[in-house]
C-alpha positions as CSV (number, residue, x, y, z in Angstrom):
1,M,26.3,-0.5,15.5
2,H,27.8,3.0,16.2
3,H,27.5,3.9,12.5
4,Q,23.9,2.6,12.5
5,K,23.0,4.8,15.5
6,E,24.5,7.9,13.7
7,T,22.5,7.1,10.6
8,L,19.3,6.8,12.5
9,Q,19.9,10.1,14.3
10,A,20.5,11.8,11.0
11,V,17.3,10.4,9.6
12,L,15.3,11.5,12.7
13,N,16.9,14.9,12.6
14,G,15.9,15.2,8.9
15,L,12.3,14.3,9.8
16,M,12.1,16.9,12.6
17,T,13.7,19.6,10.4
18,R,11.2,19.2,7.6
19,Y,8.3,18.7,10.0
20,K,9.0,22.0,11.7
21,E,9.1,23.7,8.3
22,R,5.7,22.3,7.5
23,V,4.0,22.7,11.0
24,P,4.7,26.2,12.4
25,D,3.2,25.2,15.8
26,V,6.2,23.0,16.5
27,A,8.8,25.9,16.7
28,A,6.2,28.1,18.5
29,I,5.7,25.4,21.2
30,F,9.4,25.0,21.7
31,Q,9.8,28.8,22.1
32,A,7.0,28.8,24.7
33,M,8.7,26.0,26.6
34,V,12.0,27.9,26.7
35,K,10.2,31.1,27.7
36,E,8.5,29.4,30.7
37,K,11.9,27.7,31.5
38,V,10.5,24.2,31.0
39,I,13.6,23.6,28.8
40,N,16.8,25.5,28.0
41,D,17.0,24.3,24.5
42,P,14.7,22.3,22.1
43,S,17.4,19.5,21.9
44,E,16.3,18.6,25.5
45,I,12.9,17.5,24.4
46,E,12.1,13.8,24.5
47,N,10.3,12.6,21.4
48,D,7.8,9.9,22.5
49,H,6.9,8.5,19.1
50,I,6.8,9.4,15.4
51,A,3.7,8.3,13.3
52,F,3.6,7.5,9.6
53,R,0.7,6.8,7.4
54,T,0.8,4.3,4.5
55,M,-1.4,2.7,1.9
56,G,-2.2,-1.0,2.1
57,V,-1.4,-1.8,-1.5
58,K,1.1,-4.0,-3.4
59,H,4.7,-2.9,-2.9
60,L,3.8,-0.3,-0.2
61,G,2.2,-0.2,3.2
62,I,3.6,-1.3,6.6
63,Q,5.7,-4.2,5.1
64,S,7.6,-1.8,3.0
65,L,8.2,1.2,5.3
66,E,9.0,-0.9,8.4
67,K,12.1,-2.2,6.7
68,I,13.8,1.1,7.2
69,F,13.3,1.1,11.0
70,L,13.9,-2.6,11.4
71,H,17.3,-2.0,9.8
72,Y,18.1,0.5,12.5
73,G,17.4,-2.0,15.3
74,Y,13.7,-1.3,15.9
75,K,11.5,-4.3,16.9
76,R,7.9,-4.7,15.7
77,M,5.6,-4.8,18.7
78,D,1.8,-4.8,19.2
79,H,-0.7,-4.9,16.3
80,Y,-3.6,-2.5,16.5
81,L,-6.9,-2.5,14.5
82,F,-9.0,0.7,14.0
83,P,-12.2,-0.8,12.3
84,E,-14.0,2.5,11.9
85,K,-11.1,4.1,10.0
86,K,-10.3,0.8,8.3
87,L,-6.7,0.9,9.6
88,D,-4.1,-1.6,10.7
89,A,-1.1,-0.4,12.7
90,Y,2.0,-1.6,14.5
91,W,4.4,0.2,16.9
92,Y,8.1,-0.4,16.9
93,S,10.4,-0.3,19.9
94,P,13.9,1.3,19.5
95,A,17.1,-0.4,20.4
96,D,18.0,2.6,22.5
97,P,15.2,3.7,24.8
98,K,16.2,7.3,24.3
99,D,15.1,7.1,20.7
100,P,11.4,7.6,19.8
101,R,9.1,4.7,19.2
102,I,7.8,4.4,15.6
103,F,4.1,4.0,14.8
104,I,3.1,2.9,11.3
105,S,-0.5,2.7,10.2
106,E,-1.9,1.4,6.9
107,L,-5.2,2.0,5.2
108,R,-7.0,-1.2,4.3
109,V,-7.7,-0.1,0.7
110,D,-9.7,-3.2,-0.2
111,D,-12.2,-2.4,2.6
112,L,-13.1,0.9,1.0
113,S,-15.8,1.3,-1.7
114,K,-14.6,0.1,-5.2
115,E,-14.7,3.6,-6.5
116,T,-12.4,4.9,-3.8
117,A,-10.1,1.9,-3.9
118,D,-9.8,2.3,-7.7
119,L,-9.0,6.0,-7.4
120,I,-6.3,5.3,-4.8
121,R,-4.8,2.6,-7.1
122,S,-4.8,5.0,-10.0
123,Y,-2.0,6.7,-8.1
124,T,-0.3,3.9,-6.2
125,D,-0.1,1.7,-9.2
126,E,2.7,4.0,-10.5
127,V,4.9,2.3,-7.9
128,E,5.9,-1.0,-9.6
129,T,8.4,-2.4,-7.1
130,D,9.0,-2.0,-3.4
131,P,10.9,1.3,-3.2
132,V,12.7,0.5,0.0
133,N,14.4,-2.5,-1.6
134,H,16.3,0.0,-3.8
135,L,17.3,2.3,-1.0
136,D,20.7,2.4,0.6
137,L,19.6,2.3,4.3
138,N,23.1,3.2,5.4
139,N,22.9,6.5,3.6
140,P,20.9,8.9,5.8
141,L,20.7,11.5,3.0
142,A,19.1,8.9,0.7
143,V,16.7,7.8,3.4
144,D,15.8,11.4,4.3
145,E,15.2,12.2,0.6
146,F,13.0,9.1,0.2
147,L,10.9,9.9,3.3
148,H,10.1,13.4,1.8
149,S,9.7,12.5,-1.9
150,G,6.4,11.7,-3.7
151,L,6.0,8.1,-4.8
152,W,3.3,9.0,-7.3
153,R,2.0,12.0,-9.2
154,L,0.5,15.0,-7.5
155,P,-3.3,14.5,-7.1
156,T,-5.9,16.7,-8.6
157,W,-8.1,18.8,-6.3
158,A,-11.1,16.8,-7.5
159,D,-9.6,13.5,-6.6
160,Y,-8.5,14.8,-3.2
161,N,-12.1,15.9,-2.4
162,A,-13.5,12.6,-3.7
163,L,-11.2,10.7,-1.4
164,S,-12.0,13.0,1.5
165,K,-15.7,12.1,1.4
166,E,-14.9,8.5,2.4
167,S,-11.6,8.7,4.1
168,E,-9.6,11.7,5.4
169,Y,-6.7,9.3,5.9
170,A,-6.8,8.4,2.2
171,A,-6.9,12.0,0.9
172,W,-4.1,13.0,3.3
173,T,-1.9,10.2,2.3
174,I,-2.4,10.5,-1.4
175,Y,-1.6,14.2,-1.2
176,N,1.4,13.9,1.2
177,R,2.7,10.7,-0.4
178,Y,4.4,9.0,2.6
179,Y,4.9,12.1,4.8
180,L,5.1,11.4,8.5
181,N,1.9,12.3,10.2
182,H,3.1,13.6,13.6
183,F,5.8,13.9,16.2
184,T,5.0,13.8,19.9
185,I,6.6,15.4,23.0
186,S,7.0,13.0,25.9
187,V,5.8,15.0,29.0
188,H,6.3,12.6,31.9
189,N,9.9,13.6,32.5
190,L,9.3,17.3,32.4
191,Q,9.2,19.3,35.6
192,Q,6.2,19.4,37.9
193,G,3.4,21.5,36.6
194,Y,4.1,20.3,33.0
195,N,4.6,16.5,33.5
196,T,1.0,15.3,32.9
197,I,-1.1,15.6,29.8
198,A,-3.6,17.8,31.7
199,D,-0.8,20.1,32.9
200,F,0.8,20.3,29.5
201,N,-2.5,21.1,27.9
202,N,-3.0,24.0,30.3
203,F,0.4,25.3,29.3
204,L,-0.4,25.0,25.6
205,E,-3.8,26.8,26.0
206,R,-2.5,29.6,28.1
207,N,0.1,30.2,25.3
208,G,-2.6,30.5,22.7
209,F,-2.5,27.0,21.1
210,V,-5.8,25.4,20.2
211,L,-6.2,21.8,21.1
212,N,-8.0,19.2,19.0
213,N,-11.2,18.5,20.9
214,A,-12.6,15.7,18.7
215,S,-13.3,12.8,21.1
216,G,-12.0,14.9,24.0
217,K,-8.8,16.8,24.4
218,I,-7.0,13.7,25.9
219,K,-7.1,10.6,23.7
220,Q,-6.3,7.1,25.0
221,S,-4.8,4.3,22.9
222,P,-6.8,1.0,22.5
223,D,-4.6,-0.7,25.2
224,G,-4.8,2.2,27.6
225,G,-1.0,2.5,27.6
226,L,-0.8,5.9,25.8
227,L,-2.5,9.2,26.5
228,Q,-2.0,12.0,24.0
229,S,-3.4,15.3,23.0
230,S,-2.8,17.4,19.8
231,T,-3.1,20.9,18.6
232,V,-5.6,21.6,15.8
233,A,-3.9,21.3,12.4
234,N,-3.1,24.6,10.7
235,M,-4.4,25.2,7.3
236,T,-1.6,25.3,4.7
237,D,-1.4,26.3,1.1
238,A,-1.2,23.1,-1.0
239,L,-0.3,22.8,-4.7
240,F,-2.3,20.2,-6.6
241,A,-2.0,19.0,-10.2
242,N,-2.3,21.7,-12.9
243,E,-0.9,24.4,-10.6
244,D,-4.1,24.3,-8.7
245,Q,-3.6,25.8,-5.2
246,H,-6.0,25.3,-2.2
247,R,-5.8,25.4,1.6
248,I,-5.9,22.1,3.4
249,P,-5.2,20.9,7.0
């Protein structure tokens, strides 16, 4: 059990390290929290949950990715449906309450137009067996490498745009190829003045961060149990097939 806990921590640390490299706002928010003496060090931050995006196709999706976290003692909890976005999702409860919850969503590919579904499968069909079945889940370096490696070829810019027209989720996932979607800071245990979503949003905005205002700055989960806000995604340089470079969120 102790070794399993160490392995999970190494995997979580690897996810955070690469996420910070990809999303500059993360380190900047941590710096602002230190500057305002909310925390002394980023290691004090409580991570509420980590969200992954997957494709609902053979060999992949929730049934594949969840095996990693079930191995580390997580338990599958509530099932969520997001009909407008054609998504299924589950959240997973950690064995140690200090660890973040895991949220895995899956695009219902068969519910998309045939053209979009066929385009997605032209990429995902390159995966011929469940990749997690070949993974040594007791090797954190192997798991970290898997969670940051492409499972199919790099998409073309034209295919990315074609997918974007019907599903931002599809385009994002085909490009990122199993990349985690977001980390969250748990605010309720922070000091007064920072320990509500509204207070923390004020802190972010006075430090120059722009909040995502789609559907309001504070979003509520379907069961009402989770309130969250997010900063607007930064545009990043992305390399597509044929050395084609474009800026994407």
